[in-house]
N, C-alpha and C positions, 0 to 999 in steps of 0.2 A: 454388564455395561448399561448404565442408565443414560441413554443418549438422546439428544435433540438435534435435528438437522434444520438449520435456518437456511432457506434457499431462495434464490431469485428465480421465479418461474419464467422470466423472459430470457434467461441465459441459455445459450446453446440449443434453443428450440427443441425439435422433436427428439434429438439424442438425449437431452437431459430428461425429458418426460419419460422416455423408455427406461432410463436408469432408475428413476424414482419409482416407477411401477414395479421394477424388479426388486428394489430395496424394500418395498412394502411386503414382498413375499419372503425375502431373505431375513429381514429383521423386523417382524411385525410389531415388536414392542418399542421400536424406535419412533419417536415423535417427529413428524414432518410439519414444519412451520413455514409456509410461503410468505414472502414479503409482498406488500401491496402498494407501497409508496416509499419515496426516499426517507430514510431515518427509521423505517419500520423495523429493520433488523436490530437496531439498538434496543427497542422496546422488547422484541421477542427474546433476544439474548439475555437481557436483564431479568425478564420474567422466568425463563428456564433456569438460570443460575440460582435465582431466589427460591425456586421450587425443588432444588436439590439434585439436578442432573450432575453426573460426574464427567460427561463428555459432551462438548458442544461443538457441532460441526458447522462450518461456514461453507456453503455450496453456492458458488457464484464467482464473481470477479474480485479484484482487489478492493473495490469500493464496498462490496458486501462484507468482506473480511474485516475492513476497518470499522464498519458499523458494529459487527459482532463483538470485536474486542473492546470497543467503547462501552457497549452494554455490559459486558462481562466485568470490566474494571469498575463499573459504578456500584456493584454489589459488594458490600464488605465481606472480605474473606474469600471471594469467589476465585480470584486469581490463583490462590493456593489449592483450592478444592476441586477445580474444574480443569480438565485437559481440553485443548483446542485441536480439532481435526479440520482438514482442508480438502475440499473437492473442487478442483479448478474448473470453472465453467465460464470464465469471463473472456475478454478480448486479449489481454496480455498475460495475466496470471504471473506477475513478477515474483511475488512471494513464494508461490509454489515452485517456480524455477529456482529460486534461491535455496529452497529446502531440498531440491532434487526429487520432487514429487512427480509421479507419472501423470500425464495429461488425461489418460482415459479414466472416466469416473469410476468404473468398476475396479481398476487397479489402485486408484487412490483410496477407495473404500477398504481394500485389502490392507493397505498401510495402516489405516485407522484400527482395523481389527487386530493387527499385529501388536499394537500397543507400545511401540518403541517411542520413548519420550525424550525430547530435547528441551533445554531451557534457552530462551532467546530474550533479548531486550524488548521492552515495550515503550516506544516513544509516544509523545503527545504534543499537541499544539494547543496553546492557550491564547485567547484573544478577547477583546471587549473591554468596556470601561469598568472601573472599580464598582463592585456590587452587582455587575452583570457579566462577569467573566464566564466564558464557555470553554470547555475542553473537549477535544476530539483525539482519541487514540488512533494510532496507525501502526503498521507493521514493517513497511519496506521503504517508502520514499515520500518526499515532499518537495515543494518548490514554490517560488514566487517570481513573477516577471513574465517572460515570453511563454513559458509552459502553462502557467495558470491562465494567462490571457487566451492561449490556444484552446485550453479545455473549455473555457466559456463559450467558444465558437463551435465546438463539436456538435453536430446535429445527430440525434439518436438514430434516425433512419439511415443516414449515411454510415454510421458506425456499424449498424446491423448488416449492411450490404458489403462493406469493404474492409471491416475489421480495423487493425492498427493503422491502415492507410488514412483513416479519417482524421487521426491526430496530426499526421503530416500535412494534410490539406489545410487543417485549421491553423497549424503553425505558420504556413505560408501567408494566410490571411492576417494573422496577428503581426507578422513581420512588417506588413505594410502600414500598420497603425502606430500610434505613439508608444514609446517604450520608456516609461519613467524610471529613474534610478532607484535601485533597491540596495539597501545596506544591511549587511550581516555583521553582528557584533558578538564577540565571545571573550570574556575577560578584558584584556587590554587591546585585543585585536579588533580591527574595524575595516571591512572590505566593502566596496561599492561597485556595482555593475548593473547590467541590464537583465541578468538572469541569475537566480540563486537556486541550486539544486542541493537537496539533502538526502543522504542515504543511510539506511540501517542495514546495509548489505551491499553486495557488489553491483546488482543489476538495477537498471532504470529503463522504463519504457519497453520492457520485454527482454531480449537477449543481449542488450548493450551493457557491458561491464564499465559503467561510468566511474565506479569506485572499486577498482580491482583488488585493492588491499584491505577493504573494509570487512568487518566481521559483525554479525548480529548478536554477539554475546559478550562484547567487550565493554559495555557500559558507556559507549561513546557514539556520537553521531558524526558522520563525515559530510563535509560541505564543499561545494565547488561554486566559485563565483566567476561568471563570464563578464569581462569588462564591457563587451559589446556583442551583439548577435547579428550576423549577416547571413546572406544566402550561402556563403561558404561554410558557415557554422552548421547550417541545416544539412548541407551536403556531406560534411564530415560525420554528422550523426547518422545520416542515411547509410553511409558506407560502413560505419560501425555496426549498425543494425543488420546489414546484409552479411557481414563477415563474422560477427561475434567477437571482433577485436576491441580492445579498450578504446574509448573515446579520447582523442588527443586534439585539443584546441589550443594553439599558442596564446599565451597571455592569461590563461585562467589561473586563479589562485585558490588555495585550499585552506580549510580550517577543520579542526577536530576538537570536539568539546562535549561536555555533559549538558550545557545550556547555551542556546544560541538565540539571539533576538533579531528579528527581521523587521525593518522599518522602511517607509517610503514617504515622500512628501505628500502623497495623496493616497486615499484608501485603495489598496490593490488586492485582488483575490489571492488567497493562499490555498494551495492544493495539498491534499494528503492522499496517497494511494490512488491518484488519478481522479479525484473529485475535489472541486472547489468547495471548501467548508467554512472558511473564515476570511478575515481581511487583516491587512497590516494596520497597526503594529501587532506583532505576534511573538510569542515565546515558545521555543521548542525545548522540551526536556526529555529525559529518558529514565525509565525505571529498569535498572540492570537485571537481566535474567528473570524477569517477573512473569513471563508467559510460558506455560507448559504446552508444548506443541508435539503432536504425534507426527513423526516424519521418519524417512529412512535414516538408518544409523550413519553418522558422518564418518568419513574416512580419515586417514592420517592428517594431522594438523587441523581437524575440525571441518574440513571441506567436504562438500557433497558434489560428486561429479554431475 
């Protein structure tokens, strides 16, 4: 295995540092590439893929993972030649939860060594004026509206201290501010609300099955549009987060498509995998089963417990 581990050195603190020290002893030929700034994982992943690694491991949170697959997708032929491994070291680790990966880094490394491969879809967000279009790939979720406004308010220090609760606090702050209308269009369908969520799998924000029937290998993105967002909406989300039950909010509408366009009367941040990366208007697309992922073997029906 010619492997490169792209990792976020600020994730999981001392526990992560101990794991990487052990990894250097267990797999001395494995290249370790720490990130130093936002977007750095894109550069590191593209460089490693271009140099011929056959296994590229993203060690960090969902944001690090999104950067790694973006860099991988930028190298011609790399998606077919390189397998993706995941060591969940972030705050929510939603994609790792979707795959059924263990949370302990050592156990996740054993999954990578076992070499069981799955094919999953690779979504992307495109935005920007003609001639200056940008693309960011992601693996699990995206959104615009209250969630992207909340992410803009998350303080890194608070996130380090209280974990996922930092997003809830930021959501409360965003709820007090303006909530411009967001429109999602696919084919002839057109839905408008205050919050748009997209999923390439069941989970959003951690253990919440916002899209309980979604699959990450069906070539489609699932979307949920909230006509309005209130304190009660946040309370329902908190209850779903605590119980692991599907999020149910009266009045929400759904879409499922290969291409979805998100627009807003004013520029609005758009998030993918928990990071704001673009602005409206944006176009979501998906490349069916384009990503080779090392993960536990799925059970009956393709589900992983």
